[in-house]
C-alpha positions as CSV (number, residue, x, y, z in Angstrom):
1,M,24.9,9.6,-12.8
2,R,25.0,6.9,-10.2
3,N,23.9,3.4,-10.4
4,I,22.5,2.2,-7.7
5,G,21.1,-1.5,-7.5
6,L,17.5,-1.8,-6.5
7,I,15.5,-4.9,-5.1
8,A,12.3,-5.8,-6.8
9,F,9.8,-8.0,-4.6
10,G,8.5,-11.1,-6.4
11,V,8.9,-11.9,-9.0
12,T,7.3,3.3,-14.6
13,T,12.0,27.8,-22.8
14,C,12.2,29.4,-19.2
15,V,13.8,28.9,-16.1
16,L,11.9,28.7,-13.0
17,V,12.8,31.0,-9.8
18,P,12.8,29.4,-6.3
19,A,9.9,31.4,-5.3
20,A,7.6,30.0,-8.3
21,V,9.4,26.6,-7.6
22,N,8.0,26.2,-4.3
23,M,4.5,26.7,-5.1
24,L,5.0,23.8,-7.7
25,T,4.5,19.7,-7.0
26,A,4.5,17.4,-9.9
27,G,1.0,15.8,-9.7
28,R,0.3,12.1,-9.5
29,E,-0.7,11.9,-13.3
30,Q,3.3,12.3,-14.2
31,V,4.5,9.9,-11.6
32,A,2.0,7.2,-12.9
33,K,3.7,7.5,-16.3
34,L,6.8,6.2,-15.2
35,I,6.1,2.5,-15.4
36,A,3.8,0.8,-17.7
37,P,1.2,-1.5,-15.6
38,S,1.5,-4.9,-16.3
39,A,-0.9,-7.3,-17.3
40,R,-1.3,-10.9,-17.8
41,T,-3.9,-13.8,-18.9
42,L,-5.4,-17.0,-16.7
43,E,-5.7,-19.6,-18.8
44,L,-8.8,-21.7,-16.8
45,A,-9.0,-25.4,-17.3
46,D,-12.2,-25.7,-19.3
47,G,-10.9,-23.4,-22.0
48,A,-12.0,-19.9,-20.2
49,K,-9.5,-17.1,-19.8
50,V,-9.5,-14.2,-17.6
51,D,-7.3,-10.8,-18.9
52,V,-5.8,-9.4,-15.8
53,S,-4.5,-5.9,-16.0
54,L,-3.9,-2.9,-13.6
55,D,-5.2,1.0,-14.3
56,R,-1.6,2.1,-12.8
57,A,1.9,0.6,-11.7
58,L,3.0,3.4,-9.4
59,L,0.9,5.5,-7.0
60,D,1.5,7.2,-3.5
61,P,1.0,4.9,-0.4
62,G,-2.8,4.7,0.7
63,D,-4.2,5.4,-3.2
64,T,-6.5,3.2,-4.8
65,I,-5.7,0.6,-7.9
66,H,-8.1,-0.8,-9.6
67,V,-7.5,-4.4,-11.0
68,K,-9.6,-5.6,-13.9
69,L,-10.7,-8.7,-14.9
70,A,-12.0,-9.5,-18.2
71,A,-13.4,-12.8,-18.6
72,S,-13.9,-14.8,-21.9
73,A,-15.5,-18.2,-23.0
74,A,-17.4,-20.0,-25.6
75,T,-20.3,-20.4,-23.3
76,A,-22.1,-19.0,-20.6
77,R,-20.8,-19.9,-17.2
78,H,-20.0,-18.6,-13.6
79,I,-16.3,-18.0,-12.7
80,T,-14.8,-17.8,-9.1
81,L,-11.5,-16.4,-8.6
82,G,-9.6,-15.6,-5.4
83,V,-7.4,-12.1,-5.3
84,L,-4.7,-11.7,-2.8
85,V,-2.4,-8.9,-2.5
86,L,0.6,-8.6,-0.9
87,G,3.4,-6.0,0.1
88,S,6.7,-5.9,0.8
89,T,8.8,-5.8,4.1
90,G,12.0,-4.7,3.1
91,T,13.6,-7.6,4.6
92,E,13.5,-9.8,1.7
93,E,17.0,-10.5,1.1
94,G,17.7,-10.9,4.6
95,R,18.6,-14.6,6.1
96,V,15.5,-15.0,7.4
97,P,13.0,-12.7,5.4
98,S,9.5,-11.8,7.4
99,P,6.4,-13.1,5.8
100,P,5.1,-10.3,3.3
101,V,2.4,-7.9,4.3
102,G,-1.2,-9.0,3.7
103,V,-2.5,-6.1,2.4
104,A,-6.8,-7.7,0.6
105,H,-7.8,-10.7,0.1
106,E,-11.3,-10.9,-2.1
107,T,-13.0,-13.4,-3.6
108,V,-14.6,-12.6,-6.7
109,S,-17.1,-14.1,-9.3
110,L,-18.0,-13.0,-12.8
111,D,-20.9,-14.6,-14.9
112,V,-20.0,-15.0,-18.5
113,D,-22.9,-14.0,-20.4
114,A,-24.3,-15.4,-24.0
115,T,-21.7,-13.2,-25.5
116,G,-19.1,-15.2,-23.7
117,H,-17.9,-12.4,-21.3
118,A,-17.6,-10.6,-18.5
119,T,-15.7,-8.1,-16.1
120,K,-15.1,-6.8,-13.0
121,E,-13.0,-4.4,-11.5
122,L,-12.0,-4.8,-8.3
123,P,-10.7,-1.4,-6.2
124,I,-7.8,-2.3,-3.7
125,R,-6.2,0.6,-1.5
126,L,-2.4,-0.1,-1.7
127,R,-0.4,0.2,2.1
128,G,1.5,-1.0,4.5
129,A,4.1,-1.8,2.3
130,R,7.8,-1.2,3.2
131,S,10.9,-0.4,1.8
132,P,12.9,2.2,3.9
133,Y,15.9,2.4,1.8
134,Q,14.5,1.9,-1.8
135,P,12.3,4.5,-3.9
136,F,9.6,2.1,-4.1
137,A,7.4,0.0,-1.9
138,H,6.6,-3.1,-3.7
139,Y,3.3,-4.6,-3.7
140,T,2.5,-8.2,-5.7
141,I,-1.5,-8.8,-6.8
142,Y,-2.1,-12.9,-7.5
143,V,-5.3,-14.0,-9.3
144,M,-5.5,-17.9,-8.4
145,P,-8.1,-20.1,-7.5
146,P,-10.1,-19.3,-4.4
147,K,-9.0,-22.4,-2.2
148,A,-5.4,-21.3,-3.4
149,A,-6.0,-17.7,-2.3
150,A,-7.9,-18.5,1.0
151,K,-5.0,-21.0,2.0
152,L,-1.9,-19.1,1.2
153,E,-3.3,-16.2,3.3
154,R,-4.7,-18.3,6.3
155,L,-0.6,-19.5,6.5
156,R,0.7,-16.2,6.0
157,G,-1.4,-14.9,8.9
158,N,-0.4,-17.8,11.2
159,A,3.6,-17.4,10.0
160,R,5.7,-16.4,12.7
161,I,9.5,-16.2,13.5
162,I,10.9,-17.9,16.2
163,P,13.8,-16.4,17.8
164,D,17.0,-19.0,18.0
165,K,17.6,-19.2,22.5
166,D,21.3,-18.7,22.0
167,G,21.2,-16.0,19.6
168,G,21.6,-17.8,16.5
169,I,19.6,-18.2,13.4
170,P,15.9,-17.5,13.9
171,S,13.8,-20.1,12.5
172,Y,9.9,-20.3,11.1
173,N,7.1,-21.8,13.0
174,Q,5.4,-24.5,10.6
175,S,3.0,-22.3,8.8
176,G,5.8,-20.4,8.0
177,E,7.8,-22.7,6.5
178,K,5.1,-24.0,4.3
179,F,4.1,-20.0,3.5
180,M,7.6,-19.3,2.5
181,S,8.1,-22.6,0.4
182,L,4.6,-21.9,-1.6
183,Y,5.3,-18.1,-1.8
184,W,8.9,-18.5,-3.6
185,A,7.7,-21.5,-5.5
186,I,5.1,-19.0,-6.9
187,Q,7.3,-16.5,-7.4
188,N,9.8,-18.7,-9.6
189,E,6.8,-20.2,-11.3
190,R,7.9,-23.7,-10.2
191,A,6.1,-26.6,-8.9
192,T,5.5,-26.6,-5.0
193,D,8.2,-28.9,-3.2
194,D,5.2,-30.8,-2.0
195,D,3.2,-30.7,-5.6
196,D,0.4,-29.2,-4.3
197,E,-1.9,-28.6,-7.5
198,L,-3.8,-25.7,-5.9
199,F,-0.3,-23.9,-6.6
200,A,0.9,-25.5,-9.6
201,P,2.6,-24.0,-12.7
202,G,-0.4,-21.9,-14.9
203,K,-3.0,-21.7,-12.4
204,I,-1.7,-18.6,-10.7
205,V,-0.6,-14.7,-12.4
206,R,1.1,-12.4,-10.4
207,L,1.5,-8.1,-11.1
208,E,3.4,-6.0,-9.7
209,A,2.6,-2.6,-8.7
210,H,4.6,0.0,-6.5
211,T,4.0,3.5,-4.4
212,R,6.8,6.1,-3.8
213,P,8.1,7.2,-0.9
214,K,6.2,9.8,0.8
215,G,7.3,11.5,3.8
216,S,8.5,15.4,5.4
217,S,11.8,14.8,6.1
218,I,12.9,15.1,1.8
219,T,10.4,16.4,-0.6
220,I,11.1,17.6,-4.0
221,A,9.3,20.5,-5.3
222,A,9.3,20.4,-9.5
223,P,6.9,22.0,-12.5
224,D,4.1,19.4,-14.0
225,T,5.7,20.2,-17.4
226,A,8.9,21.7,-18.6
227,P,10.0,22.7,-22.0
228,L,12.0,20.3,-24.2
229,D,15.4,21.7,-24.0
230,G,14.9,24.2,-21.3
231,R,16.4,24.3,-18.5
232,F,14.4,23.9,-15.2
233,T,14.7,24.3,-11.9
234,V,14.1,21.5,-9.1
235,V,14.0,22.3,-5.2
236,V,15.1,19.8,-2.9
237,T,13.7,20.4,0.9
238,I,15.5,18.3,3.7
239,K,14.5,18.1,7.3
240,N,15.6,16.9,10.5
241,P,13.0,15.1,11.8
242,G,15.1,14.4,15.4
243,K,16.4,15.9,18.3
244,R,20.0,15.0,17.6
245,A,21.7,17.1,15.1
246,L,23.0,15.1,11.3
247,K,26.3,15.6,10.3
248,G,28.0,15.0,7.0
249,L,24.9,14.3,5.3
250,T,25.1,14.3,1.4
251,V,21.9,15.0,-0.6
252,T,21.3,14.2,-4.3
253,L,19.2,14.5,-7.4
254,D,19.2,11.7,-9.8
255,T,17.1,10.5,-12.6
256,L,15.3,7.2,-11.9
257,D,16.7,5.6,-14.7
258,G,20.1,3.3,-14.2
259,M,18.8,2.9,-10.9
260,L,16.3,-0.1,-11.0
261,D,17.0,-3.7,-11.3
262,E,16.3,-5.7,-14.9
263,Q,12.6,-6.5,-13.3
264,L,11.3,-3.2,-12.5
265,K,13.8,-1.9,-15.5
266,D,11.6,-3.5,-18.0
267,R,8.4,-1.8,-17.2
268,Y,10.1,1.4,-17.0
269,V,9.1,4.3,-19.7
270,G,10.8,7.3,-18.2
271,L,13.6,9.3,-20.1
272,A,16.9,7.4,-20.3
273,D,19.3,9.0,-18.2
274,S,21.4,9.9,-21.4
275,T,18.7,12.3,-22.5
276,V,18.6,14.1,-18.7
277,T,21.4,16.2,-17.8
278,I,21.4,17.1,-13.7
279,E,23.3,20.1,-13.3
280,G,24.1,20.5,-9.1
281,D,27.0,19.0,-7.2
282,D,26.2,16.8,-4.1
283,N,25.8,18.6,-1.3
284,K,27.3,18.2,1.9
285,L,25.9,19.6,5.0
286,D,24.6,19.4,8.8
287,L,21.7,19.7,10.3
288,A,20.6,20.8,13.6
289,P,17.8,19.3,15.1
290,H,14.6,19.9,13.4
291,E,16.7,22.3,10.9
292,T,14.9,22.6,7.1
293,R,17.2,23.4,4.2
294,K,16.6,24.3,0.5
295,L,18.7,22.7,-2.4
296,E,18.6,23.7,-6.1
297,F,19.2,21.6,-9.0
298,H,19.0,22.5,-12.5
299,V,17.1,20.2,-15.4
300,T,17.4,19.9,-19.2
301,A,15.7,17.1,-21.3
302,K,16.9,16.9,-24.8
303,A,13.8,14.1,-25.3
304,M,9.8,14.1,-25.0
305,G,8.7,12.2,-22.6
306,V,8.8,12.2,-18.6
307,V,11.5,12.1,-16.2
308,G,11.6,10.3,-13.0
309,L,13.7,12.2,-10.2
310,Y,14.9,10.9,-7.2
311,A,16.4,12.6,-4.4
312,R,18.0,11.0,-0.9
313,A,20.4,12.0,1.8
314,T,23.3,9.7,2.9
315,C,26.0,9.7,5.2
316,S,28.4,7.6,7.1
317,E,27.3,8.3,10.5
318,D,24.6,5.9,12.5
319,D,22.4,8.5,13.5
320,C,21.6,9.1,9.7
321,R,21.5,5.5,8.7
322,N,18.9,5.1,11.5
323,V,16.6,7.7,9.9
324,D,14.1,5.7,7.8
325,S,12.3,9.1,6.0
326,L,16.1,10.5,4.7
327,N,17.0,7.0,3.7
328,A,13.6,6.2,1.7
329,G,14.1,9.5,-0.3
330,A,11.3,11.1,-2.7
331,V,10.4,10.5,-6.0
332,E,8.7,12.5,-8.4
333,A,8.3,13.5,-12.4
334,T,8.1,16.4,-15.0
335,E,6.7,15.8,-18.3
336,I,8.9,17.5,-21.3
337,V,6.5,18.9,-23.5
338,K,6.8,21.2,-26.9
339,G,6.2,25.0,-26.5
340,Q,5.6,27.1,-23.3
341,T,5.8,25.6,-19.9
342,V,2.8,24.7,-18.0
343,L,2.7,25.4,-14.4
344,G,0.2,23.8,-12.0
345,A,0.4,25.4,-8.9
346,R,-0.6,22.9,-6.0
């Protein structure tokens, strides 16, 4: 399988005939099993603590993630927290990266009762992050003091990139400089340059979530489940969305394992690349304007679990590189089970 390094933002026995496969789309339940949700604990100065966790780590753009806050303390008390959610822009490795996308900013109150506990679940819709040349768009959920969240979001909202009048390297305005300094300090869990106590290490926890690409240019049709050691068919559909022909496209299907950076790989719980075989050589083709083609691949898994599948199209032509929906690709998952395949028509 191919090894493609990805950038994490900041800081888861029958042969199907094509006609049947075209009616199947692997469900969100299988996709959600690919990455384990993260959890952290925020220790407060008064001895109280708040466990922060997510219900899922990988979902579709526009879907809702639930942030669970579970507070505990020796005595009854009122706890107020700021929750800030930021999304990737796809420019994080640029010379002057754009500030992240603002997704949500909430102030949450928890009243610890006489039993010493309080819980709250915060639904947040994940949308707006961009990652056109990677399988996943990244979101970071921060839980911190309310004043810290408000200040960070205010600076982010006022941040601007100022073009250089001579065509040189652009720069940030004052808010942008301050925001990016605080942002990178938080990501690296180090003290800020100006020793701002609001953002001191230990006062903020962050968790990661991701959305898979969803578009019409590349789609994967795969069964919800497939049998252990059984060979099943996956159909990749590729469409030219533009008015110009695309020449020399190479369409591939790989497992997600081996394509993730170390941070994300630590939470990937899909099947290892060594347990999955994908048959079907790289397919090179040309697409006329608005033309659609279907390509078959055959997958066999030798272990129980969930197979993460990643399809994408690449080429050396500028026309192809400029089509973000092709470069982003598509991600699906099939769960490997014992016994007869369960077909989930969708």
